[in-house]
VEXDREN-2710 file (C-alpha; in Angstrom, 1 decimal):
% VEXDREN-2710
k/r/px/py/pz
1/MET/66.2/223.6/119.6
2/ASP/62.8/224.0/121.8
3/LEU/59.3/223.0/119.9
4/SER/57.3/223.8/122.3
5/TRP/55.4/227.1/121.1
6/MET/54.1/224.3/118.1
7/ALA/51.2/222.5/119.0
8/TRP/52.7/219.0/118.5
9/THR/49.5/216.8/118.6
10/SER/48.9/213.6/117.4
11/GLN/46.1/215.0/114.9
12/THR/49.0/217.2/113.8
13/ALA/51.2/214.5/113.3
14/ILE/48.4/212.4/111.4
15/PHE/48.0/215.4/109.3
16/PHE/52.0/216.0/108.3
17/GLY/52.1/212.3/108.0
18/VAL/49.6/211.9/105.7
19/ILE/50.8/215.0/103.4
20/ALA/54.0/212.9/103.5
21/LEU/53.0/209.9/102.4
22/LEU/50.9/211.3/99.6
23/LEU/53.9/212.8/98.5
24/LEU/55.8/209.7/98.4
25/THR/52.9/208.1/96.8
26/PHE/52.8/210.5/93.8
27/THR/56.7/210.1/93.6
28/VAL/56.4/206.6/93.2
29/LEU/53.4/207.1/90.8
30/ALA/55.3/209.6/88.2
31/ILE/58.1/207.2/88.3
32/LYS/56.5/203.9/87.7
33/PHE/53.8/205.3/85.3
34/PRO/54.9/208.5/83.7
35/GLU/52.1/210.7/82.8
36/THR/51.7/213.3/80.0
37/PRO/50.1/216.2/80.9
38/ARG/46.3/217.1/80.1
39/VAL/44.2/219.6/79.8
40/GLY/41.1/220.2/81.6
41/VAL/38.3/222.9/82.8
42/LEU/40.8/225.2/83.6
43/ARG/42.2/224.7/80.1
44/ILE/45.7/224.4/81.8
45/GLU/47.9/221.3/81.3
46/THR/48.1/219.4/84.7
47/THR/49.8/216.3/85.8
48/ARG/49.0/214.4/89.0
49/GLY/51.3/216.4/91.0
50/ASP/49.8/219.6/89.6
51/ARG/46.3/218.2/90.8
52/LEU/47.4/217.3/94.4
53/PHE/48.7/220.6/94.8
54/ILE/45.4/222.2/93.8
55/THR/43.4/220.0/96.0
56/LEU/45.7/220.6/99.0
57/LEU/45.3/224.6/98.2
58/GLY/41.6/224.5/97.6
59/SER/41.0/222.1/100.6
60/ALA/43.3/224.2/102.7
61/PHE/40.1/227.2/101.7
62/ILE/37.9/224.8/102.4
63/ASN/39.3/224.3/105.9
64/LEU/39.3/227.9/106.6
65/ALA/36.1/228.8/105.1
66/TRP/34.2/226.1/107.2
67/LEU/35.8/227.8/110.4
68/GLY/35.4/231.4/109.5
69/LEU/31.4/231.0/108.8
70/GLU/30.8/228.6/111.2
71/VAL/29.2/226.1/108.6
72/GLY/28.6/223.0/110.9
73/PRO/31.3/220.5/113.1
74/GLN/34.8/220.6/111.4
75/PRO/34.4/216.9/110.6
76/TYR/32.3/217.7/107.9
77/ALA/34.5/220.2/106.1
78/LEU/36.8/216.9/105.4
79/LEU/34.0/215.6/103.5
80/ALA/33.4/218.8/101.5
81/CYS/37.2/218.1/100.8
82/LEU/37.0/214.6/99.6
83/VAL/34.1/215.8/97.1
84/TYR/36.5/218.5/96.1
85/ALA/39.4/216.3/95.3
86/ALA/37.3/214.1/93.5
87/ALA/36.5/216.3/91.5
88/VAL/39.5/217.9/90.8
89/PHE/41.5/214.7/90.0
90/ARG/38.0/213.9/87.1
91/TRP/37.8/217.4/85.7
92/VAL/40.8/219.6/85.9
END
């Protein structure tokens, strides 16, 4: 199978590795420490996994907006994503 059409750089590998590690970590947490869903500011029941999904989806949009609006250097978008993630896990 030829995967030369994909940009498999070290950054891409790190990105997918981090996502895989997050999924593994959250699976282990769900098994060891079962959680009851909670209701946050969105007024829907969410679990850790739901909040992770919301965080990943929102971070993708933050990065796309960052690129499209040319706000600044892209690594600074990571800081915005971390603040967003902290807010989601705290209040959603």
